[in-house]
N, C-alpha and C positions, 0 to 999 in steps of 0.2 A: 589836575585842575588848575594849578598854578602855570602849567606850560601853556594851555590855552587861553589863559588871561594875559600873560605875557607876550604870546604870539598876536592877539589882538590889540593891545596897547602898540606893539611895533608897528602893525599895520595902519593903525590910525595916526600915529606920530609921523610916519613918512607917506603922506597921502599920494604924493607924486610919483614915487617909486611904485607904490602898490597899484596905481592906475597904470603904470607902464606894464608891470606885470600881467595885469588883468587884460590888457590890450594885447601881449604877446600870445598867451595862454589860449584867449578868443580866436586870434588868427590863426593858430595852429589847429585848434579844434574845426574851425571853418574849412580849412584845407584837408584835413584829414577825412572829414564828412563828404567834401566835394570829391576826393579821390575815390572814396568807396562808392559814392553814387554813381560816378562816371564808370568806375571798374564794372559795377552791377549792371549798369545800361549795356556797356560793352559786351558783356556775357550774355545778355538777354537778346542783345541783336545778333550775336553770332549764331544763337539757337535758332532764332527766327529765320536767319539767312539759310541755314542748314535746311529748312523746310521748303524755303522759296526757291533757291539757286538749284539745290541738289546736285546730283553727279549722275553719269550714265556708264554703263558697261555695254560693250559691243561682243556680241556672239558672232564669228564669222569662221571660214575656212582657213586653216593654218597653212598658208602658201609656201612659207619657207620650210616646213617640215615635209610637205609633199614634195618640194622641190629635191631636197636632199635625199628623200627616198627613192625618187624617179632616178637622180644620178648614181645612187647607190647601185641600183638595179642594172642601169645601162653600163656601168664599169664592170659589173660581174660578167654579164653575157655579151659585152660589145655592142648592143643595140642602142639606137639612137635614144636621146631622152625625150620620153613622151610623159606629158603631166595630164592625168585625167583627173579633173576637179570634182571630188565629190560634194554634192550639196549637203547644206544643213537639216537634218530630220527635224520636220515640225514638231514630233513628239519629244524630242530632247529640248527645243527651244520652249515648248510649253511647260515642262517640267521646271526648268528654271523659273519661268515667269510666274509660277504658283508659290516660290519662296516668300516668306515674312517681310524681308527687306525690299520687296520691289513694290513701287507705286504704280508705275504704269508701265507698258511695254508695247513696242511696235515691232513688227517684222516686214520684210520686204522680199520680192524676188522679181526676176525679170525674164521677158521673152520677147521674141520678135513677131512681127506681124506684117502683112503686105495687103495691099488695097484689094477691095473686091468691087462694091457699089455703095455709092452714097457719101464718098468721103475720098479726098486725095491728100498728100503730105504737103505740108508747107515747105517750100524751097526758096533760095535766096537769089535764085537767077530766074530766066525767062522761061524755065521748064515749065510746061503745063501738064495737065492729066493725061495728055495722050501717051506719053511713056508709060505712065503707070497703069493705063487702061489696056495697054498692049499687052501688059502681063496677065491679063486675065481673059483674052480672046480665046476662041476656041483653037486648040492645037492642032496641027496637021497630024500629029502621031498618035492621037487617041482622044477619048471625050475629054470635057472641059475640067473634070474633077480628077484627072490623072496627071500627075505631074513627071517630068522627065528628070533623071538624076542631075542632069545640067542645070535644068530650071530651078531645083531645090537647092543647089550650090550656089547659084545667084541670088536667090532670096536669102540664103545664109550670110552671104558676103555682104549684102547691101540691101537690108530691108527697108520697108516705108516707114514703120513705126517701132517704138519701144514700148511695150505693155509693162507697166510696173504694177504688180500686185501687192497689196498692202492688207492688214488688218484694222488699221485706224489710220486713216490719211492725214489729219490734223496732228498726229504724234510725229510725223516725219520731220527731220532736222530742218529741210526747206521751209515746212510751213511754220515750225517753231521760231525759227530766226527772221522770218519774214520775206525770205526770198521768193516765197510762193505765197499766194492770198486766194481763198476762195471768193470768186465774185458773185456766183449766180446757183442756186440750187443748193444741193447738201454734198457733204464728204462721203468717202467711201467709210463704212463702218461694218461691224459685226451683223447687221442685218441683210448684208450683200452677199453673204456666203452662199455659194453655189448658184449665184445669178449672173448676168450677163450686163451688168450696171457697170457703167465708167463714167470717169470726170476727164473733160479734155481741157486742153488750153483755149484761151480766148482767141488767140490768131488763128488756130486750127478752126474755131467754132466759126468765126467770120470769114474765114476764106471759103467755108463750105457752107455757109447759112444754116449753121446747126444751133439749136438752143436745147433748154431743159425739155427732155421729153422726145427729142428727135431720135431716130433710129439710123444704122448703118451697118454695112458688112465688112468684115476682115477676114483674111485666110490665115492660118496658123502654118507652123513650118512644115506640116504635113499636107498642106494645101487644102485643109478641111475649112469650110466656111462657117462663120460664127456671125449670128445677129446680136448687135449690141444696142443698149439704150443709155442715152446721154441723162444722168441725174444731177450731174454738176459741172460747172465752168470754173477755172481758176486762172489766175494770170502769174506770170513767171517774170522775174527781172533780170534773169540769164539771158545773155545773147549768144546766139549761134557763132562760132568762131570758123576758123578756115577749115578745119576738118568738118565741121557740123554742115557747111556749104556743099560738101562733096557727098557725105553719108547723111541721107535724110532721117535716119533713125537716131542719131545723137543730137540732131537739132532739138533744143528744148521744147519748142511749140509742137514737136511730134511725140511727146511723152503723154501716153494715157494712163491714168491711174484706175484700178481696178480691185476686187478683192483677189487674194493670191489664188484661190481655187481657180479661177478663169485664167489667171496668168499660167498657172501650171498646166491647164488644158491646153495651151498654144504652144507648147515645147515638143520638140521632135519626139515621136515615139509615145507620147501620153495617151492613157486610157483612163476609162472610168474608174479602174482599180488600181490606179498608179499611187504610190505613197506620196503624201503631200510633203513638198519640200520647200525651203527658202534660202535665199542667198545669205542673209543676216538678220539679226535681231538686236534691237537696243533696249536695255532696262534701264529705266529711271528709279533710282534709288529714294527710299524714304530719308536715309540718313547717311550722308557722304562719308562721315568719320569711320563708318563701318565698312567702307568699300573692300578693303584687303580681306577681311573675314568672309565677307559676300562672295569675291571671287573665288576664295579658297573652298568654301562649302559648295559652290555652284559646279566647280570644276569636277567634284565627285559624281556629278550626274551626266556628264558628258564623255564622248569619246575623245579624250586629250591628244589621241594620237593624229587626228585630222582637224580638231576644232581649236578654238583658242578664245579667250575672253580678254578684252582690251578695255582697261579703265580709262574713264575721263572724266577728272574733276577740276580741270582747269580753272573754270569760271568760279569755281568754290574757292579754290587757293587764291585767287586774285582777289577775292572779296574778302577772304579771311586775313590777310596780310594787314590791311589797315586798321581792322578791327583789334586784332592783336597787339598793334602798336599803340593804340588808345588806352586798351586796358593795362598794359604793363607801364606807360605813362602815369 
């Protein structure tokens, strides 16, 4: 009791010193509380950023392994190096997409197409549809639907259009980052499975006087004709480079988007019973911090001799650095 009495007397006797001590302790407490508040806010922002920014993992053919395998075979029997690229099985891609860590996923595959009727490719020169239409005129060596080996080779080397098959158009990186934007109609989605619906570029639509609901015909790599219906029009900010000016199919304006089932039907030798395949798949994760464990688990569902998973969390890491700096401060 005497201790507290003496302490009180000391504090009241030295008012100035007591006031200074109170200010110091108050300042310390304010800074401590402010620091804890900032740290808590930074941690909360980091958690929210994980959900907003996310990260992606790409499934594709492992070309390095295929190259090494081809070179190994060539060195054994002395034959030239020939790389036969095996596409990604859709069943394997879908098995990964059903994992709990996947928020959304998109897949894509490509095929070539040539003009038939109702549409001509966009070119950067004075080339008109005469060249294109000459490819589909009656051939002297047989009926119109019978292509010679030479004609098929020409189509394979310089087709008119690139057909990109997807499962969800707006999930593609080009539409995610704003490089491409839907301007009319709707995007390709799951409802377009087993249909002949397409989304075309605005330059191509204008050049051919096409709009949503218009129809035209294209031929696949086996010269089989397909009727296509426009359900959407998009605009791309990509411009044709020198190569695209010479090869019509790589001109951005000549890229048509459709569901992957239709794109697969345009490939050489495709039949109704052919296995559905894709070129690549992108998985957008719910939690970027679990990317390594996701890749490890997903690899167990894949044929790792031909396929590979590539992680991409660059945006997440760039965002995470300043937030961690604030939290540590």
